[in-house]
C-alpha positions in Angstrom: 0.0 0.0 0.0 2.1 2.9 -1.2 1.6 6.4 0.1 2.5 10.0 -0.5 3.3 11.0 3.1 6.5 13.0 3.6 8.8 10.2 4.5 12.4 9.8 3.5 13.3 7.2 0.9 14.7 4.6 3.3 11.6 4.9 5.5 9.2 4.6 2.6 11.0 1.5 1.3 10.7 -0.1 4.8 7.1 0.8 5.0 6.3 -0.8 1.6 8.2 -3.9 2.8 6.0 -3.9 5.9 2.8 -3.7 3.8 3.9 -6.5 1.6 4.7 -8.6 4.6 1.0 -8.7 5.6 -0.4 -8.9 2.1 -1.4 -12.5 2.4 -3.6 -11.7 5.3 -5.3 -9.0 3.2 -5.8 -11.6 0.5 -7.4 -13.9 2.9 -9.6 -11.1 4.3 -10.7 -10.0 0.8 -11.5 -13.5 -0.4 -13.2 -14.4 2.9 -15.5 -11.4 3.0 -16.4 -11.8 -0.7 -17.2 -15.5 -0.3 -19.3 -14.9 2.8 -21.4 -12.1 1.1 -21.7 -14.1 -2.1 -22.9 -17.1 -0.1 -25.4 -15.0 1.8 -26.9 -13.5 -1.4 -26.9 -16.8 -3.3 -28.3 -19.1 -0.6 -30.1 -16.7 1.8 -31.8 -14.1 -0.3 -35.2 -14.1 -2.1 -33.9 -12.4 -5.2 -34.6 -13.8 -8.6 -32.3 -16.6 -9.7 -30.7 -14.6 -12.4 -29.9 -11.8 -9.9 -28.2 -14.3 -7.7 -26.3 -15.9 -10.6 -25.1 -12.5 -11.8 -24.0 -11.5 -8.3 -22.2 -14.8 -7.8 -20.5 -14.4 -11.2 -19.4 -10.8 -10.5 -18.1 -11.6 -7.0 -16.2 -14.6 -8.5 -14.7 -12.4 -11.1 -13.6 -10.0 -8.4 -11.8 -12.8 -6.6 -10.2 -14.2 -9.7 -9.0 -10.7 -10.8 -7.5 -10.1 -7.4 -5.8 -13.5 -7.1 -4.4 -13.5 -10.6 -3.5 -9.8 -11.1 -4.2 -7.6 -8.1 -2.2 -9.5 -5.5 0.9 -9.4 -7.7 0.5 -5.6 -8.1 0.2 -5.3 -4.3 3.3 -7.3 -3.7 5.2 -5.1 -6.2 4.0 -2.0 -4.4 2.5 -0.8 -7.7 0.6 2.4 -8.0 0.8 2.7 -11.7 -1.8 2.6 -14.5 -2.1 -1.2 -14.2 -3.1 -0.9 -10.5 -5.6 1.8 -11.3 -7.1 -0.2 -14.1 -7.5 -3.2 -11.8 -9.2 -0.9 -9.2 -11.6 0.5 -11.8 -12.6 -3.0 -13.0 -13.1 -4.0 -9.4 -15.3 -1.0 -8.7 -17.3 -1.7 -11.9 -17.9 -5.3 -10.7 -18.8 -4.0 -7.3 -21.3 -1.5 -8.9 -22.8 -4.4 -10.8 -23.3 -6.5 -7.7 -24.9 -3.5 -5.8 -27.2 -2.8 -8.7 -28.3 -6.4 -8.8 -28.3 -7.3 -5.1 -28.2 -4.3 -2.7 -27.0 -6.5 0.1 -23.6 -6.7 -1.5 -22.9 -3.1 -0.4 -21.4 -4.8 2.7 -18.5 -5.7 0.3 -17.2 -2.2 1.1 -15.4 -3.8 4.0 -13.2 -5.6 1.5 -13.1 -3.0 -1.3 -11.8 -0.1 0.8 -8.7 -2.0 2.1 -8.1 -3.1 -1.5 -8.1 0.5 -2.7 -5.5 1.5 -0.1 -3.3 -1.4 -1.2 -3.3 -0.5 -4.8 -3.3 3.3 -4.8 -1.4 6.1 -3.1 -3.1 8.3 -0.6 -4.8 10.9 -2.7 -6.2 8.7 -5.4 -7.2 6.2 -2.7 -9.2 8.8 -0.9 -11.0 9.8 -4.1 -11.8 6.1 -4.9 -13.1 5.4 -1.4 -15.5 8.3 -1.8 -16.6 7.0 -5.2 -17.0 3.4 -3.8 -19.2 4.6 -0.9 -21.4 6.7 -3.2 -22.2 3.8 -5.5 -25.0 2.5 -3.3 -26.8 6.0 -3.1 -26.3 6.4 -6.8 -28.0 3.0 -7.5 -30.8 4.1 -5.2 -31.7 7.0 -7.5 -32.7 4.4 -10.1 -33.8 1.5 -8.0 -35.0 2.7 -4.6 -35.3 6.5 -4.4 -36.9 6.2 -1.0 -33.6 4.9 0.4 -31.4 7.5 -1.2 -31.1 9.9 1.8 -30.5 7.2 4.4 -28.0 5.4 2.1 -26.3 8.7 1.4 -25.8 9.4 5.1 -24.4 5.8 5.6 -22.2 6.4 2.6 -20.7 9.6 4.0 -20.1 7.9 7.4 -18.6 4.9 5.6 -16.3 7.2 3.5 -15.1 9.0 6.6 -14.6 5.7 8.5 -12.8 4.1 5.5 -10.4 7.0 5.0 -9.7 7.2 8.7 -9.1 3.4 8.8 -6.7 3.7 5.8 -4.7 6.5 7.5 -4.7 4.5 10.8 -3.4 1.4 9.2 -0.7 3.4 7.4 0.3 5.1 10.6 0.4 1.9 12.6 2.7 0.3 10.0 4.9 3.4 10.0 5.2 3.3 13.7 6.1 -0.3 13.6 8.8 0.4 11.0 10.0 3.3 13.2 10.2 1.1 16.2 12.1 -1.5 14.2 14.6 1.1 13.0 15.0 2.5 16.5 15.6 -1.0 17.9 18.2 -1.6 15.1 19.9 1.7 16.0 19.9 0.9 19.7 21.4 -2.5 19.0 24.1 -0.9 16.8 24.8 1.7 19.4 25.1 -0.9 22.1 27.5 -2.9 20.0 29.5 0.3 19.3 29.6 1.1 23.1 30.7 -2.5 23.8 33.4 -2.2 21.2 34.6 1.1 22.5 34.6 -0.2 26.1 36.6 -3.2 25.0 39.1 -1.0 23.2 39.3 1.3 26.2 39.9 -1.6 28.5 42.6 -3.0 26.2 44.3 0.4 25.9 44.2 0.9 29.7 45.8 -2.5 30.3 48.4 -1.8 27.6 49.2 1.5 29.3 49.4 -0.2 32.7 51.9 -2.8 31.4 53.9 -0.1 29.6 54.1 1.8 32.9 55.2 -1.3 34.7 57.9 -2.0 32.2 59.1 1.6 32.2 59.2 1.8 36.0 60.9 -1.6 36.5 62.9 -3.0 33.6 63.8 0.3 31.8 64.8 2.0 35.1 66.7 -1.0 36.2 68.7 -1.2 33.0 69.5 2.5 33.2 70.7 2.1 36.8 72.9 -0.9 35.8 74.5 1.1 32.9 75.1 4.1 35.2 76.7 1.9 37.9 78.9 0.0 35.5 80.1 3.2 33.8 80.8 4.8 37.3 82.9 1.8 38.2 84.9 1.9 35.0 84.2 5.1 33.0 86.5 4.0 30.1 85.2 0.5 30.1 88.6 -1.0 29.9 87.4 -4.2 31.4 85.9 -6.2 28.5 83.4 -7.9 30.8 82.1 -4.6 32.1 82.0 -3.3 28.5 80.0 -6.4 27.4 77.7 -5.9 30.4 77.1 -2.3 29.4 76.4 -3.2 25.8 74.0 -5.9 26.9 72.2 -3.6 29.3 71.9 -0.9 26.6 70.4 -3.4 24.2 67.9 -4.6 26.7 67.1 -1.0 27.7 66.4 -0.4 24.0 64.1 -3.5 23.9 62.2 -2.4 27.0 61.7 1.0 25.5 60.4 -0.7 22.3 58.0 -2.7 24.4 56.8 0.5 26.1 56.3 2.2 22.7 54.4 -0.9 21.4 52.1 -1.3 24.4 51.3 2.4 24.9 52.4 4.6 22.1 54.0 7.2 24.3 56.2 8.2 21.5 53.2 8.9 19.3 51.6 11.2 22.0 54.6 13.5 21.6 54.0 14.1 17.9 53.1 12.6 14.6 54.3 9.3 13.3 57.2 10.8 11.2 58.5 12.7 14.3 58.4 9.5 16.3 60.3 7.6 13.7 62.9 10.4 13.5 63.3 10.3 17.3 63.9 6.5 17.0 66.5 7.1 14.3 68.2 9.8 16.4 68.3 7.5 19.4 69.7 4.7 17.3 72.5 7.0 16.0 73.3 8.2 19.5 73.5 4.7 20.9 75.4 3.0 18.0 77.2 5.8 16.2 75.8 4.5 12.9 74.1 7.2 10.8 70.4 6.7 10.3 68.5 9.0 8.0 64.7 9.4 7.7 62.9 10.5 4.5 59.1 11.1 4.4 57.3 11.3 1.0 53.6 11.9 0.2 51.1 13.9 2.1 51.3 13.3 5.8 48.0 12.6 7.5 46.7 11.2 10.8 46.4 7.4 10.9 44.5 5.1 13.2 46.4 4.5 16.4 46.7 0.8 15.8 48.3 1.5 12.4 50.7 4.0 13.8 51.8 1.7 16.6 52.4 -1.2 14.1 54.5 1.1 11.9 56.5 2.6 14.8 57.1 -0.8 16.3 58.3 -2.2 13.0 60.8 0.7 12.7 62.0 0.1 16.2 62.4 -3.7 15.7 64.1 -3.2 12.4 66.6 -0.7 14.0 67.1 -3.2 16.9 68.0 -5.9 14.4 70.4 -3.6 12.6 72.0 -2.7 16.0 72.4 -6.3 17.1 73.2 -8.2 13.9 73.9 -6.1 10.8 77.2 -4.3 11.7 76.0 -1.7 9.2 77.8 1.5 8.3 74.6 3.3 7.3 70.8 2.9 7.8 68.0 4.6 5.9 64.3 4.8 6.7 61.6 5.7 4.3 58.0 6.5 5.3 55.9 6.9 2.2 52.3 8.1 2.3 50.1 7.0 -0.6 46.4 7.7 -1.0 45.3 4.3 0.3 48.3 3.0 2.2 51.4 3.8 4.1 54.7 2.1 3.4 57.7 1.8 5.8 61.1 0.8 4.4 64.2 0.2 6.6 67.4 -0.5 4.6 70.9 -1.1 5.9 74.2 -1.9 4.2 75.3 -4.5 6.8 75.7 -8.2 6.5 72.6 -9.9 5.3 70.9 -13.1 6.4 68.6 -15.8 5.0 65.0 -14.6 5.7 63.7 -18.1 5.3 65.9 -19.4 8.1 65.7 -16.3 10.3 63.8 -16.9 13.5 65.4 -14.6 16.0 65.3 -11.2 14.3 61.8 -10.2 15.4 60.4 -10.9 12.0 57.7 -13.2 13.3 56.5 -10.4 15.7 56.5 -7.9 12.9 54.5 -10.2 10.7 52.0 -10.8 13.4 51.5 -7.1 14.0 51.2 -6.5 10.3 48.4 -9.1 10.1 46.5 -7.3 12.8 46.1 -4.2 10.5 45.9 -6.2 7.2 49.5 -5.1 6.3 52.1 -7.0 4.3 55.7 -7.4 5.4 58.4 -8.1 2.9 62.1 -8.9 3.7 65.0 -8.8 1.2 68.5 -9.6 2.4 71.8 -10.3 0.7 75.3 -10.5 2.2 76.6 -8.0 -0.4 73.9 -5.4 -0.3 72.5 -5.7 3.2 68.9 -6.0 4.3 65.6 -4.2 3.3 62.5 -4.6 5.4 59.3 -3.2 3.9 55.9 -3.0 5.6 52.9 -1.7 3.7 49.7 -1.0 5.6 46.3 0.0 4.1 45.2 3.3 5.7 
């Protein structure tokens, strides 16, 4: 039952779907009322046999027309010329039955809902008025003494039918609105649940980062300070080895802190954080590390920035521990639909297929979390290139 009420497109589509959902009940109602009235006229009236036969034939034609054509138009939500033609034929048959057997005026209970199913609001109102005036019009020729009374009944029926049509439309609209509201509430509840989960995860990560910073990182810093105080020149090879080991583990603990709670990211954008990591790498190892940024810088989701920063940190850690490189270069390339991180060194390479202790598994796992792709190229003559591309 289409309508012309001021609803948005999505709401009107949902309303049509709601009408179609109950169309089989309207079919049963129309057929049931028509059969009952036809049976009452054919078996219970004193009209001439030909009148009863004509009435039965017209009512049967109405049922056949609806079941073969009308119900398909209702299911399609049609309000076109075909639907109007079906309504006009139905009203013509209804007029015939009223002219032959006045008792069939009760068929209005089935005809009015049918009108609202096949026509939009304004044409439906006009057709309801026409349908209710059929009986008084027939009275002018057949029973003029009943004209006034039937006219009053017709006006009451028209008002009641129009009100019923509006009421049914409004009930269905409210049902659709409630369904949409429930869907929105469910979506909001799911979003709140997701945000709460993410907040809990971030809080736990921040707590772990604080614990690592306050224990491991501070402990390694104290160890380095105490060892250097005992032998500032680090002439003792064992003390020098202990200092190097403590520095490496201090760098690892800092990387863990950055991965769990991106504190480095809170101090600036991702390129600035990568530059700080490169500067720290150079200060700690003496190996030059350059950073180049291409493309238009933009804010990225926190998860993506953490993965990229962590990849840069782990790549630099691998260079520090294994590559013996003379130079390291970092590229951060922004593309319209992705961000690419490339860390290249000129040190001694390795076999990526056999490598299991270079943090590559961790980088791959993190890349998978953000649908990224990690590529490793390594050669003893040219060094190692680690490339991570993340859609963003």
